[in-house]
PyMOL Python script that loads the backbone (N, CA, C, O; Angstrom):
from pymol import cmd

cmd.read_pdbstr("""\
ATOM      1  N   MET A   1      -4.077 -14.932  -2.715  1.00  0.00           N
ATOM      2  CA  MET A   1      -3.530 -13.665  -3.101  1.00  0.00           C
ATOM      3  C   MET A   1      -2.492 -13.856  -4.205  1.00  0.00           C
ATOM      4  O   MET A   1      -2.399 -13.043  -5.125  1.00  0.00           O
ATOM      5  N   ARG A   2      -1.722 -14.921  -4.110  1.00  0.00           N
ATOM      6  CA  ARG A   2      -0.708 -15.160  -5.150  1.00  0.00           C
ATOM      7  C   ARG A   2      -1.360 -15.395  -6.506  1.00  0.00           C
ATOM      8  O   ARG A   2      -0.907 -14.867  -7.522  1.00  0.00           O
ATOM      9  N   GLU A   3      -2.421 -16.188  -6.513  1.00  0.00           N
ATOM     10  CA  GLU A   3      -3.111 -16.454  -7.770  1.00  0.00           C
ATOM     11  C   GLU A   3      -3.695 -15.175  -8.351  1.00  0.00           C
ATOM     12  O   GLU A   3      -3.618 -14.946  -9.558  1.00  0.00           O
ATOM     13  N   ALA A   4      -4.283 -14.339  -7.492  1.00  0.00           N
ATOM     14  CA  ALA A   4      -4.844 -13.074  -7.963  1.00  0.00           C
ATOM     15  C   ALA A   4      -3.744 -12.175  -8.500  1.00  0.00           C
ATOM     16  O   ALA A   4      -3.940 -11.506  -9.515  1.00  0.00           O
ATOM     17  N   SER A   5      -2.602 -12.144  -7.846  1.00  0.00           N
ATOM     18  CA  SER A   5      -1.472 -11.324  -8.308  1.00  0.00           C
ATOM     19  C   SER A   5      -0.971 -11.794  -9.659  1.00  0.00           C
ATOM     20  O   SER A   5      -0.700 -10.986 -10.547  1.00  0.00           O
ATOM     21  N   GLU A   6      -0.851 -13.101  -9.810  1.00  0.00           N
ATOM     22  CA  GLU A   6      -0.390 -13.646 -11.090  1.00  0.00           C
ATOM     23  C   GLU A   6      -1.379 -13.326 -12.206  1.00  0.00           C
ATOM     24  O   GLU A   6      -0.971 -12.973 -13.312  1.00  0.00           O
ATOM     25  N   LEU A   7      -2.646 -13.445 -11.930  1.00  0.00           N
ATOM     26  CA  LEU A   7      -3.669 -13.122 -12.922  1.00  0.00           C
ATOM     27  C   LEU A   7      -3.596 -11.651 -13.292  1.00  0.00           C
ATOM     28  O   LEU A   7      -3.719 -11.304 -14.467  1.00  0.00           O
ATOM     29  N   ALA A   8      -3.398 -10.783 -12.311  1.00  0.00           N
ATOM     30  CA  ALA A   8      -3.315  -9.345 -12.572  1.00  0.00           C
ATOM     31  C   ALA A   8      -2.099  -9.015 -13.440  1.00  0.00           C
ATOM     32  O   ALA A   8      -2.154  -8.087 -14.248  1.00  0.00           O
ATOM     33  N   ARG A   9      -1.019  -9.750 -13.286  1.00  0.00           N
ATOM     34  CA  ARG A   9       0.174  -9.513 -14.116  1.00  0.00           C
ATOM     35  C   ARG A   9      -0.065  -9.923 -15.559  1.00  0.00           C
ATOM     36  O   ARG A   9       0.418  -9.276 -16.488  1.00  0.00           O
ATOM     37  N   ARG A  10      -0.812 -11.003 -15.738  1.00  0.00           N
ATOM     38  CA  ARG A  10      -1.058 -11.497 -17.094  1.00  0.00           C
ATOM     39  C   ARG A  10      -2.168 -10.731 -17.796  1.00  0.00           C
ATOM     40  O   ARG A  10      -2.035 -10.379 -18.968  1.00  0.00           O
ATOM     41  N   ILE A  11      -3.253 -10.472 -17.095  1.00  0.00           N
ATOM     42  CA  ILE A  11      -4.419  -9.803 -17.679  1.00  0.00           C
ATOM     43  C   ILE A  11      -4.867  -8.708 -16.714  1.00  0.00           C
ATOM     44  O   ILE A  11      -5.794  -8.930 -15.935  1.00  0.00           O
ATOM     45  N   PRO A  12      -4.240  -7.541 -16.743  1.00  0.00           N
ATOM     46  CA  PRO A  12      -4.565  -6.515 -15.750  1.00  0.00           C
ATOM     47  C   PRO A  12      -5.840  -5.719 -16.083  1.00  0.00           C
ATOM     48  O   PRO A  12      -5.781  -4.752 -16.843  1.00  0.00           O
ATOM     49  N   PRO A  13      -6.972  -6.117 -15.528  1.00  0.00           N
ATOM     50  CA  PRO A  13      -8.182  -5.322 -15.730  1.00  0.00           C
ATOM     51  C   PRO A  13      -8.103  -4.031 -14.920  1.00  0.00           C
ATOM     52  O   PRO A  13      -7.306  -3.918 -13.989  1.00  0.00           O
ATOM     53  N   ALA A  14      -8.925  -3.073 -15.281  1.00  0.00           N
ATOM     54  CA  ALA A  14      -8.937  -1.786 -14.585  1.00  0.00           C
ATOM     55  C   ALA A  14      -9.183  -1.989 -13.098  1.00  0.00           C
ATOM     56  O   ALA A  14     -10.073  -2.745 -12.709  1.00  0.00           O
ATOM     57  N   MET A  15      -8.409  -1.327 -12.280  1.00  0.00           N
ATOM     58  CA  MET A  15      -8.511  -1.296 -10.825  1.00  0.00           C
ATOM     59  C   MET A  15      -8.170  -2.614 -10.138  1.00  0.00           C
ATOM     60  O   MET A  15      -8.036  -2.628  -8.915  1.00  0.00           O
ATOM     61  N   PHE A  16      -8.028  -3.694 -10.845  1.00  0.00           N
ATOM     62  CA  PHE A  16      -7.772  -4.978 -10.207  1.00  0.00           C
ATOM     63  C   PHE A  16      -6.415  -4.999  -9.522  1.00  0.00           C
ATOM     64  O   PHE A  16      -6.288  -5.505  -8.407  1.00  0.00           O
ATOM     65  N   ARG A  17      -5.415  -4.459 -10.173  1.00  0.00           N
ATOM     66  CA  ARG A  17      -4.062  -4.452  -9.628  1.00  0.00           C
ATOM     67  C   ARG A  17      -4.014  -3.749  -8.281  1.00  0.00           C
ATOM     68  O   ARG A  17      -3.439  -4.275  -7.328  1.00  0.00           O
ATOM     69  N   GLU A  18      -4.608  -2.572  -8.194  1.00  0.00           N
ATOM     70  CA  GLU A  18      -4.587  -1.803  -6.955  1.00  0.00           C
ATOM     71  C   GLU A  18      -5.372  -2.496  -5.849  1.00  0.00           C
ATOM     72  O   GLU A  18      -4.991  -2.421  -4.681  1.00  0.00           O
ATOM     73  N   GLU A  19      -6.450  -3.159  -6.199  1.00  0.00           N
ATOM     74  CA  GLU A  19      -7.234  -3.917  -5.212  1.00  0.00           C
ATOM     75  C   GLU A  19      -6.394  -5.050  -4.628  1.00  0.00           C
ATOM     76  O   GLU A  19      -6.405  -5.283  -3.419  1.00  0.00           O
ATOM     77  N   VAL A  20      -5.671  -5.746  -5.490  1.00  0.00           N
ATOM     78  CA  VAL A  20      -4.832  -6.856  -5.036  1.00  0.00           C
ATOM     79  C   VAL A  20      -3.722  -6.331  -4.131  1.00  0.00           C
ATOM     80  O   VAL A  20      -3.452  -6.909  -3.078  1.00  0.00           O
ATOM     81  N   ILE A  21      -3.080  -5.242  -4.535  1.00  0.00           N
ATOM     82  CA  ILE A  21      -2.015  -4.659  -3.708  1.00  0.00           C
ATOM     83  C   ILE A  21      -2.566  -4.253  -2.350  1.00  0.00           C
ATOM     84  O   ILE A  21      -1.945  -4.524  -1.322  1.00  0.00           O
ATOM     85  N   SER A  22      -3.721  -3.610  -2.336  1.00  0.00           N
ATOM     86  CA  SER A  22      -4.335  -3.168  -1.083  1.00  0.00           C
ATOM     87  C   SER A  22      -4.604  -4.348  -0.150  1.00  0.00           C
ATOM     88  O   SER A  22      -4.317  -4.275   1.045  1.00  0.00           O
ATOM     89  N   GLN A  23      -5.143  -5.410  -0.683  1.00  0.00           N
ATOM     90  CA  GLN A  23      -5.440  -6.591   0.132  1.00  0.00           C
ATOM     91  C   GLN A  23      -4.156  -7.288   0.581  1.00  0.00           C
ATOM     92  O   GLN A  23      -4.071  -7.778   1.707  1.00  0.00           O
ATOM     93  N   GLN A  24      -3.158  -7.331  -0.305  1.00  0.00           N
ATOM     94  CA  GLN A  24      -1.899  -7.991   0.059  1.00  0.00           C
ATOM     95  C   GLN A  24      -1.183  -7.222   1.158  1.00  0.00           C
ATOM     96  O   GLN A  24      -0.577  -7.832   2.039  1.00  0.00           O
ATOM     97  N   VAL A  25      -1.240  -5.890   1.123  1.00  0.00           N
ATOM     98  CA  VAL A  25      -0.642  -5.087   2.197  1.00  0.00           C
ATOM     99  C   VAL A  25      -1.301  -5.441   3.529  1.00  0.00           C
ATOM    100  O   VAL A  25      -0.612  -5.611   4.535  1.00  0.00           O
ATOM    101  N   CYS A  26      -2.616  -5.551   3.542  1.00  0.00           N
ATOM    102  CA  CYS A  26      -3.325  -5.922   4.775  1.00  0.00           C
ATOM    103  C   CYS A  26      -2.874  -7.292   5.276  1.00  0.00           C
ATOM    104  O   CYS A  26      -2.640  -7.477   6.470  1.00  0.00           O
ATOM    105  N   VAL A  27      -2.755  -8.244   4.363  1.00  0.00           N
ATOM    106  CA  VAL A  27      -2.316  -9.594   4.740  1.00  0.00           C
ATOM    107  C   VAL A  27      -0.880  -9.550   5.262  1.00  0.00           C
ATOM    108  O   VAL A  27      -0.575 -10.137   6.300  1.00  0.00           O
ATOM    109  N   ASP A  28      -0.007  -8.858   4.547  1.00  0.00           N
ATOM    110  CA  ASP A  28       1.397  -8.789   4.972  1.00  0.00           C
ATOM    111  C   ASP A  28       1.524  -8.185   6.369  1.00  0.00           C
ATOM    112  O   ASP A  28       2.293  -8.685   7.190  1.00  0.00           O
ATOM    113  N   LEU A  29       0.792  -7.134   6.643  1.00  0.00           N
ATOM    114  CA  LEU A  29       0.869  -6.522   7.962  1.00  0.00           C
ATOM    115  C   LEU A  29       0.267  -7.424   9.036  1.00  0.00           C
ATOM    116  O   LEU A  29       0.752  -7.450  10.167  1.00  0.00           O
ATOM    117  N   ALA A  30      -0.772  -8.152   8.692  1.00  0.00           N
ATOM    118  CA  ALA A  30      -1.399  -9.063   9.659  1.00  0.00           C
ATOM    119  C   ALA A  30      -0.442 -10.172  10.093  1.00  0.00           C
ATOM    120  O   ALA A  30      -0.534 -10.682  11.210  1.00  0.00           O
ATOM    121  N   ILE A  31       0.469 -10.536   9.206  1.00  0.00           N
ATOM    122  CA  ILE A  31       1.427 -11.591   9.537  1.00  0.00           C
ATOM    123  C   ILE A  31       2.836 -11.018   9.774  1.00  0.00           C
ATOM    124  O   ILE A  31       3.832 -11.738   9.708  1.00  0.00           O
ATOM    125  N   SER A  32       2.893  -9.726  10.046  1.00  0.00           N
ATOM    126  CA  SER A  32       4.137  -9.027  10.415  1.00  0.00           C
ATOM    127  C   SER A  32       5.206  -9.061   9.330  1.00  0.00           C
ATOM    128  O   SER A  32       6.392  -9.185   9.635  1.00  0.00           O
ATOM    129  N   HIS A  33       4.805  -8.952   8.078  1.00  0.00           N
ATOM    130  CA  HIS A  33       5.744  -8.886   6.963  1.00  0.00           C
ATOM    131  C   HIS A  33       5.801  -7.453   6.434  1.00  0.00           C
ATOM    132  O   HIS A  33       5.394  -7.178   5.306  1.00  0.00           O
ATOM    133  N   LEU A  34       6.307  -6.556   7.263  1.00  0.00           N
ATOM    134  CA  LEU A  34       6.379  -5.136   6.924  1.00  0.00           C
ATOM    135  C   LEU A  34       7.186  -4.895   5.652  1.00  0.00           C
ATOM    136  O   LEU A  34       6.756  -4.134   4.785  1.00  0.00           O
ATOM    137  N   ALA A  35       8.338  -5.526   5.530  1.00  0.00           N
ATOM    138  CA  ALA A  35       9.198  -5.317   4.359  1.00  0.00           C
ATOM    139  C   ALA A  35       8.488  -5.720   3.058  1.00  0.00           C
ATOM    140  O   ALA A  35       8.656  -5.060   2.033  1.00  0.00           O
ATOM    141  N   ALA A  36       7.711  -6.784   3.097  1.00  0.00           N
ATOM    142  CA  ALA A  36       6.973  -7.216   1.905  1.00  0.00           C
ATOM    143  C   ALA A  36       5.924  -6.182   1.523  1.00  0.00           C
ATOM    144  O   ALA A  36       5.739  -5.887   0.342  1.00  0.00           O
ATOM    145  N   ALA A  37       5.240  -5.632   2.517  1.00  0.00           N
ATOM    146  CA  ALA A  37       4.236  -4.600   2.250  1.00  0.00           C
ATOM    147  C   ALA A  37       4.892  -3.357   1.663  1.00  0.00           C
ATOM    148  O   ALA A  37       4.361  -2.758   0.728  1.00  0.00           O
ATOM    149  N   GLN A  38       6.029  -2.968   2.200  1.00  0.00           N
ATOM    150  CA  GLN A  38       6.752  -1.805   1.675  1.00  0.00           C
ATOM    151  C   GLN A  38       7.173  -2.046   0.230  1.00  0.00           C
ATOM    152  O   GLN A  38       7.037  -1.165  -0.618  1.00  0.00           O
ATOM    153  N   GLU A  39       7.671  -3.217  -0.040  1.00  0.00           N
ATOM    154  CA  GLU A  39       8.149  -3.540  -1.384  1.00  0.00           C
ATOM    155  C   GLU A  39       7.021  -3.460  -2.409  1.00  0.00           C
ATOM    156  O   GLU A  39       7.231  -2.990  -3.527  1.00  0.00           O
ATOM    157  N   LEU A  40       5.842  -3.910  -2.036  1.00  0.00           N
ATOM    158  CA  LEU A  40       4.694  -3.835  -2.946  1.00  0.00           C
ATOM    159  C   LEU A  40       4.388  -2.400  -3.367  1.00  0.00           C
ATOM    160  O   LEU A  40       4.031  -2.147  -4.518  1.00  0.00           O
ATOM    161  N   LEU A  41       4.527  -1.476  -2.442  1.00  0.00           N
ATOM    162  CA  LEU A  41       4.145  -0.093  -2.707  1.00  0.00           C
ATOM    163  C   LEU A  41       5.263   0.758  -3.302  1.00  0.00           C
ATOM    164  O   LEU A  41       4.996   1.824  -3.856  1.00  0.00           O
ATOM    165  N   LYS A  42       6.499   0.306  -3.196  1.00  0.00           N
ATOM    166  CA  LYS A  42       7.623   1.074  -3.733  1.00  0.00           C
ATOM    167  C   LYS A  42       7.510   1.279  -5.238  1.00  0.00           C
ATOM    168  O   LYS A  42       7.889   2.334  -5.746  1.00  0.00           O
ATOM    169  N   THR A  43       6.999   0.297  -5.951  1.00  0.00           N
ATOM    170  CA  THR A  43       6.894   0.409  -7.410  1.00  0.00           C
ATOM    171  C   THR A  43       5.935   1.521  -7.833  1.00  0.00           C
ATOM    172  O   THR A  43       5.975   1.972  -8.977  1.00  0.00           O
ATOM    173  N   ASP A  44       5.081   1.960  -6.924  1.00  0.00           N
ATOM    174  CA  ASP A  44       4.142   3.043  -7.226  1.00  0.00           C
ATOM    175  C   ASP A  44       4.597   4.381  -6.661  1.00  0.00           C
ATOM    176  O   ASP A  44       3.811   5.326  -6.599  1.00  0.00           O
ATOM    177  N   GLY A  45       5.861   4.471  -6.248  1.00  0.00           N
ATOM    178  CA  GLY A  45       6.427   5.739  -5.825  1.00  0.00           C
ATOM    179  C   GLY A  45       6.365   6.049  -4.348  1.00  0.00           C
ATOM    180  O   GLY A  45       6.671   7.172  -3.946  1.00  0.00           O
ATOM    181  N   PHE A  46       5.980   5.093  -3.532  1.00  0.00           N
ATOM    182  CA  PHE A  46       5.955   5.317  -2.087  1.00  0.00           C
ATOM    183  C   PHE A  46       7.340   5.025  -1.520  1.00  0.00           C
ATOM    184  O   PHE A  46       7.984   4.044  -1.890  1.00  0.00           O
ATOM    185  N   ILE A  47       7.783   5.891  -0.619  1.00  0.00           N
ATOM    186  CA  ILE A  47       9.092   5.750   0.010  1.00  0.00           C
ATOM    187  C   ILE A  47       8.859   5.690   1.520  1.00  0.00           C
ATOM    188  O   ILE A  47       8.127   6.508   2.078  1.00  0.00           O
ATOM    189  N   PHE A  48       9.481   4.727   2.162  1.00  0.00           N
ATOM    190  CA  PHE A  48       9.248   4.527   3.585  1.00  0.00           C
ATOM    191  C   PHE A  48      10.463   4.831   4.452  1.00  0.00           C
ATOM    192  O   PHE A  48      10.321   5.010   5.661  1.00  0.00           O
ATOM    193  N   GLU A  49      11.630   4.891   3.871  1.00  0.00           N
ATOM    194  CA  GLU A  49      12.831   5.174   4.640  1.00  0.00           C
ATOM    195  C   GLU A  49      13.707   6.147   3.871  1.00  0.00           C
ATOM    196  O   GLU A  49      13.812   5.982   2.656  1.00  0.00           O
ATOM    197  N   PRO A  50      14.324   7.114   4.446  1.00  0.00           N
ATOM    198  CA  PRO A  50      14.335   7.381   5.876  1.00  0.00           C
ATOM    199  C   PRO A  50      13.047   8.047   6.372  1.00  0.00           C
ATOM    200  O   PRO A  50      12.736   7.977   7.561  1.00  0.00           O
ATOM    201  N   ASP A  51      12.307   8.683   5.481  1.00  0.00           N
ATOM    202  CA  ASP A  51      11.029   9.303   5.843  1.00  0.00           C
ATOM    203  C   ASP A  51       9.944   8.787   4.919  1.00  0.00           C
ATOM    204  O   ASP A  51      10.215   8.354   3.799  1.00  0.00           O
ATOM    205  N   PHE A  52       8.706   8.838   5.404  1.00  0.00           N
ATOM    206  CA  PHE A  52       7.563   8.423   4.598  1.00  0.00           C
ATOM    207  C   PHE A  52       7.246   9.513   3.583  1.00  0.00           C
ATOM    208  O   PHE A  52       7.016  10.667   3.945  1.00  0.00           O
ATOM    209  N   ARG A  53       7.235   9.134   2.309  1.00  0.00           N
ATOM    210  CA  ARG A  53       6.842  10.052   1.242  1.00  0.00           C
ATOM    211  C   ARG A  53       5.959   9.306   0.265  1.00  0.00           C
ATOM    212  O   ARG A  53       6.105   8.100   0.064  1.00  0.00           O
ATOM    213  N   PHE A  54       5.042  10.042  -0.337  1.00  0.00           N
ATOM    214  CA  PHE A  54       4.120   9.435  -1.284  1.00  0.00           C
ATOM    215  C   PHE A  54       4.084  10.256  -2.561  1.00  0.00           C
ATOM    216  O   PHE A  54       4.466  11.427  -2.551  1.00  0.00           O
ATOM    217  N   PRO A  55       3.630   9.658  -3.669  1.00  0.00           N
ATOM    218  CA  PRO A  55       3.589  10.377  -4.942  1.00  0.00           C
ATOM    219  C   PRO A  55       2.661  11.591  -4.864  1.00  0.00           C
ATOM    220  O   PRO A  55       1.611  11.551  -4.223  1.00  0.00           O
ATOM    221  N   ASP A  56       3.071  12.663  -5.528  1.00  0.00           N
ATOM    222  CA  ASP A  56       2.240  13.861  -5.573  1.00  0.00           C
ATOM    223  C   ASP A  56       1.044  13.642  -6.477  1.00  0.00           C
ATOM    224  O   ASP A  56       1.135  12.982  -7.512  1.00  0.00           O
ATOM    225  N   LEU A  57      -0.073  14.205  -6.065  1.00  0.00           N
ATOM    226  CA  LEU A  57      -1.259  14.235  -6.904  1.00  0.00           C
ATOM    227  C   LEU A  57      -1.446  15.673  -7.364  1.00  0.00           C
ATOM    228  O   LEU A  57      -1.137  16.605  -6.621  1.00  0.00           O
ATOM    229  N   PRO A  58      -1.947  15.866  -8.575  1.00  0.00           N
ATOM    230  CA  PRO A  58      -2.157  17.232  -9.051  1.00  0.00           C
ATOM    231  C   PRO A  58      -3.082  18.007  -8.113  1.00  0.00           C
ATOM    232  O   PRO A  58      -4.134  17.508  -7.714  1.00  0.00           O
ATOM    233  N   TYR A  59      -2.678  19.234  -7.765  1.00  0.00           N
ATOM    234  CA  TYR A  59      -3.459  20.073  -6.858  1.00  0.00           C
ATOM    235  C   TYR A  59      -4.826  20.382  -7.459  1.00  0.00           C
ATOM    236  O   TYR A  59      -4.942  20.679  -8.648  1.00  0.00           O
ATOM    237  N   GLY A  60      -5.846  20.307  -6.630  1.00  0.00           N
ATOM    238  CA  GLY A  60      -7.196  20.677  -7.033  1.00  0.00           C
ATOM    239  C   GLY A  60      -7.956  19.626  -7.815  1.00  0.00           C
ATOM    240  O   GLY A  60      -9.030  19.908  -8.346  1.00  0.00           O
ATOM    241  N   THR A  61      -7.418  18.419  -7.894  1.00  0.00           N
ATOM    242  CA  THR A  61      -8.122  17.359  -8.612  1.00  0.00           C
ATOM    243  C   THR A  61      -8.661  16.335  -7.614  1.00  0.00           C
ATOM    244  O   THR A  61      -8.188  16.235  -6.482  1.00  0.00           O
ATOM    245  N   ASN A  62      -9.633  15.601  -8.051  1.00  0.00           N
ATOM    246  CA  ASN A  62     -10.155  14.514  -7.226  1.00  0.00           C
ATOM    247  C   ASN A  62      -9.170  13.355  -7.248  1.00  0.00           C
ATOM    248  O   ASN A  62      -8.498  13.108  -8.249  1.00  0.00           O
ATOM    249  N   VAL A  63      -9.100  12.660  -6.141  1.00  0.00           N
ATOM    250  CA  VAL A  63      -8.220  11.496  -6.062  1.00  0.00           C
ATOM    251  C   VAL A  63      -8.941  10.314  -6.703  1.00  0.00           C
ATOM    252  O   VAL A  63     -10.027   9.938  -6.263  1.00  0.00           O
ATOM    253  N   PRO A  64      -8.341   9.724  -7.745  1.00  0.00           N
ATOM    254  CA  PRO A  64      -8.969   8.551  -8.356  1.00  0.00           C
ATOM    255  C   PRO A  64      -9.040   7.400  -7.353  1.00  0.00           C
ATOM    256  O   PRO A  64      -8.213   7.304  -6.446  1.00  0.00           O
ATOM    257  N   HIS A  65     -10.011   6.551  -7.521  1.00  0.00           N
ATOM    258  CA  HIS A  65     -10.205   5.411  -6.624  1.00  0.00           C
ATOM    259  C   HIS A  65      -8.934   4.571  -6.502  1.00  0.00           C
ATOM    260  O   HIS A  65      -8.556   4.165  -5.403  1.00  0.00           O
ATOM    261  N   THR A  66      -8.281   4.315  -7.628  1.00  0.00           N
ATOM    262  CA  THR A  66      -7.090   3.479  -7.610  1.00  0.00           C
ATOM    263  C   THR A  66      -5.965   4.133  -6.805  1.00  0.00           C
ATOM    264  O   THR A  66      -5.274   3.456  -6.044  1.00  0.00           O
ATOM    265  N   ALA A  67      -5.782   5.433  -6.966  1.00  0.00           N
ATOM    266  CA  ALA A  67      -4.749   6.142  -6.196  1.00  0.00           C
ATOM    267  C   ALA A  67      -5.114   6.152  -4.717  1.00  0.00           C
ATOM    268  O   ALA A  67      -4.238   6.024  -3.862  1.00  0.00           O
ATOM    269  N   GLY A  68      -6.389   6.300  -4.410  1.00  0.00           N
ATOM    270  CA  GLY A  68      -6.836   6.284  -3.020  1.00  0.00           C
ATOM    271  C   GLY A  68      -6.578   4.948  -2.352  1.00  0.00           C
ATOM    272  O   GLY A  68      -6.209   4.902  -1.179  1.00  0.00           O
ATOM    273  N   LEU A  69      -6.765   3.865  -3.080  1.00  0.00           N
ATOM    274  CA  LEU A  69      -6.483   2.534  -2.534  1.00  0.00           C
ATOM    275  C   LEU A  69      -5.016   2.410  -2.146  1.00  0.00           C
ATOM    276  O   LEU A  69      -4.687   1.910  -1.070  1.00  0.00           O
ATOM    277  N   LEU A  70      -4.148   2.867  -3.026  1.00  0.00           N
ATOM    278  CA  LEU A  70      -2.719   2.768  -2.744  1.00  0.00           C
ATOM    279  C   LEU A  70      -2.309   3.714  -1.617  1.00  0.00           C
ATOM    280  O   LEU A  70      -1.513   3.340  -0.755  1.00  0.00           O
ATOM    281  N   ASP A  71      -2.846   4.937  -1.616  1.00  0.00           N
ATOM    282  CA  ASP A  71      -2.533   5.887  -0.539  1.00  0.00           C
ATOM    283  C   ASP A  71      -2.965   5.334   0.814  1.00  0.00           C
ATOM    284  O   ASP A  71      -2.201   5.374   1.779  1.00  0.00           O
ATOM    285  N   ASN A  72      -4.172   4.825   0.884  1.00  0.00           N
ATOM    286  CA  ASN A  72      -4.660   4.257   2.148  1.00  0.00           C
ATOM    287  C   ASN A  72      -3.829   3.057   2.586  1.00  0.00           C
ATOM    288  O   ASN A  72      -3.556   2.880   3.773  1.00  0.00           O
ATOM    289  N   SER A  73      -3.434   2.243   1.629  1.00  0.00           N
ATOM    290  CA  SER A  73      -2.596   1.091   1.952  1.00  0.00           C
ATOM    291  C   SER A  73      -1.245   1.543   2.490  1.00  0.00           C
ATOM    292  O   SER A  73      -0.741   0.986   3.466  1.00  0.00           O
ATOM    293  N   ALA A  74      -0.662   2.551   1.853  1.00  0.00           N
ATOM    294  CA  ALA A  74       0.640   3.056   2.297  1.00  0.00           C
ATOM    295  C   ALA A  74       0.543   3.671   3.690  1.00  0.00           C
ATOM    296  O   ALA A  74       1.475   3.541   4.484  1.00  0.00           O
ATOM    297  N   LEU A  75      -0.550   4.328   3.995  1.00  0.00           N
ATOM    298  CA  LEU A  75      -0.720   4.945   5.314  1.00  0.00           C
ATOM    299  C   LEU A  75      -0.841   3.903   6.423  1.00  0.00           C
ATOM    300  O   LEU A  75      -0.613   4.216   7.592  1.00  0.00           O
ATOM    301  N   ARG A  76      -1.190   2.697   6.078  1.00  0.00           N
ATOM    302  CA  ARG A  76      -1.265   1.632   7.079  1.00  0.00           C
ATOM    303  C   ARG A  76       0.121   1.289   7.643  1.00  0.00           C
ATOM    304  O   ARG A  76       0.238   0.864   8.793  1.00  0.00           O
ATOM    305  N   LEU A  77       1.154   1.474   6.842  1.00  0.00           N
ATOM    306  CA  LEU A  77       2.490   1.062   7.269  1.00  0.00           C
ATOM    307  C   LEU A  77       3.032   1.895   8.424  1.00  0.00           C
ATOM    308  O   LEU A  77       3.483   1.309   9.409  1.00  0.00           O
ATOM    309  N   PRO A  78       3.017   3.244   8.364  1.00  0.00           N
ATOM    310  CA  PRO A  78       3.480   3.993   9.536  1.00  0.00           C
ATOM    311  C   PRO A  78       2.602   3.758  10.773  1.00  0.00           C
ATOM    312  O   PRO A  78       3.095   3.785  11.901  1.00  0.00           O
ATOM    313  N   LEU A  79       1.323   3.531  10.560  1.00  0.00           N
ATOM    314  CA  LEU A  79       0.445   3.223  11.694  1.00  0.00           C
ATOM    315  C   LEU A  79       0.840   1.884  12.309  1.00  0.00           C
ATOM    316  O   LEU A  79       0.879   1.743  13.532  1.00  0.00           O
ATOM    317  N   TYR A  80       1.130   0.916  11.467  1.00  0.00           N
ATOM    318  CA  TYR A  80       1.572  -0.399  11.943  1.00  0.00           C
ATOM    319  C   TYR A  80       2.862  -0.269  12.744  1.00  0.00           C
ATOM    320  O   TYR A  80       3.001  -0.856  13.817  1.00  0.00           O
ATOM    321  N   GLN A  81       3.798   0.503  12.214  1.00  0.00           N
ATOM    322  CA  GLN A  81       5.082   0.684  12.893  1.00  0.00           C
ATOM    323  C   GLN A  81       4.901   1.413  14.224  1.00  0.00           C
ATOM    324  O   GLN A  81       5.574   1.082  15.200  1.00  0.00           O
ATOM    325  N   GLY A  82       4.020   2.382  14.279  1.00  0.00           N
ATOM    326  CA  GLY A  82       3.776   3.128  15.500  1.00  0.00           C
ATOM    327  C   GLY A  82       3.155   2.280  16.599  1.00  0.00           C
ATOM    328  O   GLY A  82       3.413   2.503  17.782  1.00  0.00           O
ATOM    329  N   ARG A  83       2.350   1.323  16.217  1.00  0.00           N
ATOM    330  CA  ARG A  83       1.737   0.444  17.222  1.00  0.00           C
ATOM    331  C   ARG A  83       2.776  -0.314  18.019  1.00  0.00           C
ATOM    332  O   ARG A  83       2.614  -0.512  19.223  1.00  0.00           O
ATOM    333  N   GLY A  84       3.833  -0.737  17.368  1.00  0.00           N
ATOM    334  CA  GLY A  84       4.866  -1.494  18.040  1.00  0.00           C
ATOM    335  C   GLY A  84       5.761  -0.647  18.931  1.00  0.00           C
ATOM    336  O   GLY A  84       6.426  -1.166  19.828  1.00  0.00           O
ATOM    337  N   LYS A  85       5.774   0.649  18.685  1.00  0.00           N
ATOM    338  CA  LYS A  85       6.646   1.533  19.445  1.00  0.00           C
ATOM    339  C   LYS A  85       5.917   2.235  20.591  1.00  0.00           C
ATOM    340  O   LYS A  85       6.520   3.008  21.335  1.00  0.00           O
ATOM    341  N   GLY A  86       4.628   1.964  20.727  1.00  0.00           N
ATOM    342  CA  GLY A  86       3.865   2.621  21.770  1.00  0.00           C
ATOM    343  C   GLY A  86       3.495   4.047  21.434  1.00  0.00           C
ATOM    344  O   GLY A  86       3.072   4.801  22.310  1.00  0.00           O
ATOM    345  N   ASP A  87       3.651   4.432  20.162  1.00  0.00           N
ATOM    346  CA  ASP A  87       3.308   5.790  19.748  1.00  0.00           C
ATOM    347  C   ASP A  87       1.803   6.004  19.648  1.00  0.00           C
ATOM    348  O   ASP A  87       1.328   7.139  19.694  1.00  0.00           O
ATOM    349  N   LEU A  88       1.067   4.928  19.512  1.00  0.00           N
ATOM    350  CA  LEU A  88      -0.388   5.009  19.368  1.00  0.00           C
ATOM    351  C   LEU A  88      -1.051   4.296  20.523  1.00  0.00           C
ATOM    352  O   LEU A  88      -0.528   3.313  21.048  1.00  0.00           O
ATOM    353  N   GLU A  89      -2.198   4.796  20.909  1.00  0.00           N
ATOM    354  CA  GLU A  89      -2.976   4.093  21.948  1.00  0.00           C
ATOM    355  C   GLU A  89      -3.767   2.990  21.281  1.00  0.00           C
ATOM    356  O   GLU A  89      -4.174   3.118  20.126  1.00  0.00           O
ATOM    357  N   ASN A  90      -3.986   1.904  22.009  1.00  0.00           N
ATOM    358  CA  ASN A  90      -4.783   0.788  21.484  1.00  0.00           C
ATOM    359  C   ASN A  90      -6.257   1.081  21.612  1.00  0.00           C
ATOM    360  O   ASN A  90      -7.086   0.258  21.224  1.00  0.00           O
TER     361      ASN A  90
END
""", "prot")
cmd.dss("prot")
cmd.show_as("cartoon", "prot")
cmd.util.cbc("prot")
cmd.orient("prot")
């Protein structure tokens, strides 16, 4: 993941950056690195504290694939947090 991230910083092809972020969020959550996952998404306008907020999309438009990847990745974080608090059933 680090190599892919470095490559994306140097030569960012279309959609590659969002794919890497999406996969890194999954990895970070799998190894209980919630803060790292949050930090990855903050640069794209996601806010996790004190409340979860996400960037607005223009009303009535289709969600681009890249925005959908980031939105889905961001939604994993409150779900992850809820699992530890017993808010969700297994």
